[in-house]
N, C-alpha and C positions, 0 to 999 in steps of 0.2 A: 653336717658332720660326716666325715668319711667313715667307712667300716673300720679301718685301721684305728682311727681315733676313738671310736666307740669301744673297741677291744681294750685299748690302752686305758680308757676311763674306767672300764669294769675292773681291770686289775688294780688300778690305783685305789678304787673304792674298796676292793677286797682286802688289799694289804693294809689299808687304813683302818678298816673295821676288825679284821681277823688277825692280822699280824702273823706271828709265828704259828698260830693254830691252823693256818691254812696249809702249812707245809708238813712233811714228814719230819720226825726228829733227826737230829744230827747223825745218830748212829746208823740210820738207814742209808746214808750216802757212802759209807766206806766200801760197800760191795762194788760200786761202780769203778772205783780205782783198782780193786782186786781184779775185776774182769778186764780192765784195760791193761793190766800188767805194767803199771807206771814205773818209771825210773826217776830217781832223784835228780833235780836240776833241770828237768825238761819243762816245756811250756804247755799249759792247758788252758783252753778257752771254754767257759761255760756259757752257752747261748740260752737266753731266758734264765738268768742266774737267780732271779728273785731276791731273797734276803741274804743270799750268799752262803748257804749251808754247804754246797759242794766246794765252793772256794775255800771255806774254812778247813775242811778235811784235806783238801789238796795241799794247802799251805802247811798243814801239820806233817804231810808226807814229803815236805821239802820240794814241792813243785812250784814253778813260777806261774801263778794263777791269775787270770783276767776274766772278768765277767761283763756281760752286756744284757740289758733287758729293756723292753718297751715301756715298762712302768717307771715313771718318775719317782713315785713314792717308794717303790722297792729299792731303787738305786740309792736314793737319799738315805734310807735306813741302813743299807748295806755299807755305804761309805762311812756312815757315822760309827757303825759297829766295828768295821774292818778298814780303818783309814789307810793302812799300808798295802791293801790289796786293790789294784786298779779295777774300777768298775764304771761302766758308761751307760747312759741312756741311749738307746738306738734300736733300729729295726734290723732284724736278722736277714731281711732281703737285701740289705746293703751294709755289710760289715765294714767298719772303718779300720781295717787292718791290711797290711801288705800281704802279698802272695806267699804261701808256704812258710808260715812263721810258727805254726803250732804243731806240736808233736801229738797232741790229743785234743779232741773237741767233744764236749758233752752237750746234749740237748734233751733234757729230762722232762717228760710229761707236757711237752709244749708244741712239738712239730704239728700235731693234729689240729692245733688251734691257729696255725698260721695261714694267712690267706693265699700266698703263692709258695707252695711247698717246693716246687721245682727250683724257684729262684733261691730259696733258703739253702737247699742242698747244694746248689751250684756255688753259692758263696762259701759254705762250709768246706766244700771240696777245694775251693781256691785257696783258702787260708791254711789248709792242712798240708803238712809236708807229704812228699810222695810215699814215704813208708809210715806215715802217721795213722792213727786209729780214731774212729769216731764211735761214741756210745750214744745210742738213742733209746729212750723209754717212750713207747707209743701205745695208744689205746687200741684194743682189739674189737672190731665190730661184730665178731662172732662169739663174744663172751656172753654168758647167760645174763649178766648184769645189764649189758648194753641192749641185747635183743629182747629181753623179757621184762625189764623194769624201766630203764631210762627212756628208750624209744617209745614203747607203747603207752607209757604213763605220762609222756610229755615232759620228762624231767631233764631233757638235754638243755644245757645252758647256752642258748643261742647268742646272748649278749657277749659272752666270753668266747664265742665261736668254738664251742666244744664239739668235737667230731671224733670219728674212729674209722679204721679200715681193717680189712682182713690181713692175715700174715702174707698171703699171696699178693695182695695189692701193695703192701709196704715194700716187699721185695721188688716188685715190678717198678715202683717209683724210684727206688735206689738205682736199679739197673739202667733206667732211662736217663739218669743223671751221672753216669760213669762211676758208679759205686757198686760194691758187692757186699752182701752179708756173709761174714766169715763164721759167726756163731750166734745162736739165738737162745735166749733163756726166758722162762716165765718171770714176771716181776717177782722180786725176792721179798718185798716188804710184807705182803699178806702171810707168807710162810713164816717170816720172822715174828710177826705179831702172834701167830698161833703158838709158836714155841715159847715166846715170852709168857703168854697167858698160862700155858699148862706147866710151866716151870715156876709159876708164882713170882715171875719177874727176875729169876736168877739166870736165865739164859742170856749169854752175852757174846755169842760167836758171830758177830756181825760181819766179819771179814771172810766167811766161808760161804761158798755157793750152795744154796739149798735145792734139793730135788723135790719135785711135786709128783704126786701119784696120778694126777690128771694129765691128759694129752696137752701138749703145749699150745695147740691151736685153739684151745678153749680158755686160755689164760686171760685175765682181765686186761693185762698190759704185757707187752713184749719188751725185753731188753735185747737190742740188736747191736752187735759189734760189727763195724763197717770199715772197709778199706777202699782205697781207690782201685779201679780196674787197671 
């Protein structure tokens, strides 16, 4: 069995057993569209779309949304729930789309799990329009959770190819592939969860970018907005 197939099998099993509980709730995905500054009628591709949460909120915002994921189970469930939204089983290293067809591309919580990140970024760059924008959610290797819990306690999920890099390494990887970071945020979901908890569930400002009191370099995950060079 190849490493790629092993990763796909892990995701199939995870979606089969955990389903929606593996993902953030739908409300957590609105912020990515806010950061992208999307316009109605434009095309968005979600790479590693999972069960289609981003596709659902994109469609609500009148975007033409398309998804692709390596997990057969995820795509089958996505297609069943959202039959009108195109979604495909496929490898991000070889996207089955024409050049420069998407105004926006998202890849949320998945790039660090991919085997050939250079190839993935080159493929995303290829299908993105010249003035298009990419949104990445990637794990930080300098976060306290990664450095002091996951790595030392052996909690890194090797079967699912869980990995992380520092902010400097992510930026270097982008630049190597003809891309540049135009803005960087800390992951918004932990801040949102905190506000939901202390408002006893009444906080609902999911479309507003939240500020953290901690330096961004220590965030658990980064949200990086990316353009072609």
